[in-house]
C-alpha positions, 0 to 999 in steps of 0.5 A: 784202172784195169778196165774189168768193169762189169758189162760187154766190151763197146762196139763202135757205133752203139752210142755215146757211153753214158756213166752215172755218178752217186755218193752221199758226200759232196766233196767227193762227188765234185772231186771225181767230176773234176778228175774225170772230165780233165782226164778226158778232154772230149768228156762232159758231166752233168751235175744235178742239185735239188733245191726243194724249198723253192721247187727248183734244180741246179743244172751244172754242165762242166768239161775240161775247159771249165763251167759250160752251163750253170742254170736254175730250173723249175720243177713241176715237183722237186723230187728226183723222178721229175729232174730226171724226166724234166731235165736230166733226159733232155739235157743229156740228148743235147750233150750227146748230139752236141758234137763236142763231147764223146763221153758223158757222166751224169752226176746225181744229187747227193744222197740220190739212189741210183736205181731208179734214175738208171731204170729210167735212163735204160728205158730212155736209151732204147731205140726210138726213145728220147735218148736214142744215140747214148748207151748205159756204160758204168754206174759208180759210186765213190766212198770214203772207207774211213766214213763208211762204218759210221755212215752204214751203221749209225743212226744219222738221218740225211736231214740231220746232215743237210743231205735230205732231197725233199722236206719229207725225206726221213731216210737214214744215211746208211740205207742210201750208202747201202743201195749206192753201193749195192747197185754199183758196177764200180765202187771207188775207195778213198780214205785208207791213209798210210802212217806218217813217219816219225819227224815228218808232218803228216800233211807231207806224208801223203800221196795222191788219193790218201792224206790230203785228198778231199774226204781225208782230213789231215791233222795239223803240223805237229811242232817240234817234240821239246815245245810239245811233248807228246805230239808225235804220239798223239798224231800217230794215235789219230792216224792209227784210229783212221786207218782201223776205221778204213780197215772196218769200212773196206770189209763192210764194202767188200761184204755189200758190193755186188760179186759182179762189181769191180773195186778200185781203191784210189781216185787217181786210178779212176779214168773216163776211158774205162767207164766208157768201155763197159756196158751197164747191164740193167737186167743184172743190176736189177736182180742184184739190187732185188732182196731175193738174190741178196749176197751172203759173204758169211762169217767173220773177218778178224782183220777188218773186224766184220762179219755176216750172218745168214738166217734162212728157212722154209718156214713163215714169220709168225705175223704177230710175233713179227710185229711184237719183236721185229726190234730184235732182229731190225734195229741196232748197228746192222745192214739187214736185207732179204725176204720172207713170207707170213702165212695169212698171204703165202702168195706175197713175196716180202722184203725186209731192208735195215740200215742205219738204224732204220728198218723197211718192210714191204710186199714186193711181188709174188713168189710165182714159180719160187718156193716161198722162203724166209732168208735174212743177211745181217752184216756188221761191225766188231762192236756188234759181233757178240749179238749174233747169238741173239739175232739167231734166237729172235730169228728163230722165235719169230718164225712159225713153227712147223706145228702151226702151219701144218693145217695150211695157215687155217689158224690166221683165218679171220685174225686181223691182219697186224701187218697190213699197214706195211704190207697193204691189203690182202684177200681174206683167202689164205 
């Protein structure tokens, strides 16, 4: 793998490199861990799994020799922040100062979003703090291209797949996948199988990182045509469907990942040394995760069947029209993200975040020296391409008109703040 992961090259003596892995697939997570630690004998991985039902955390430490530790830990609260504060930070400190290992990987619980964890680790790694002696190297995610479209755009919930972190975790799978891909320094892909040659078993046609790899289900071997006429054709059709799904997934990944990130295709090209030589830039990562700086790869790609639409205006959304028509913009098989403002709270920057059939909005600060704007970036696949004209129309109709804002927002003074349940309370002053 080319060592061009974002960040500055590591200078000697700047600390033990710590990389962070986030996935929505437990098989891909464990396969990645195994490949990394066996590739580097002086590396170690800490894997966390939260068991919310009994308030415990499973701490698994592995290296090239096998399992070093497998322990259940009681948590004050069975949540991600408690897992990081109460166990990850002290355990990482011990691993870094043990003397046996030069590289450390933290594998987050499946479906954990990396940003809040990395934020806490970055603060703890500062001089004089709990993780002094470590430094953040690479934040990575691993995805199955053939599953990306379904995972990102369908409305499956984590709890329906048994991946919820807590009993009250009602996030969609798409919300988590988007957050992991958009924050990552490195996106590693699997799941792009080649077509099997006729007369061969698909099981024998695989190569490392393609058919036969975890996350890549392989069709059963096909008996000869005389016994099962059309058998090869059925297998070929199944593989063609998977290849088409992988092409769409590839396009979606490239539209979502940061322009400063690196993509590597195939787990066999991943090695610890390349993770460790990089240096995670927390400031850059925070900026690319912020809704104000959403990347827009505008247009349609016929080869992958994916598209992106950028809707932008200096006008605010009308609060009442947004409330009543939000489904026109915020639902469906879309990834939508951006910022907006409303005229009855002109100083508030509001975030828009949608995936997996769900939409979240909320206040994320003030505009300060930035001119208020409304900007949404919507991404989808071929099945929703014809909906783009309707999305543009909905956006235009929800916007306040220039005539409506000509009085500086006085027409909204004294009206009920219909968005308060999502944006919080505000002053009566416009």
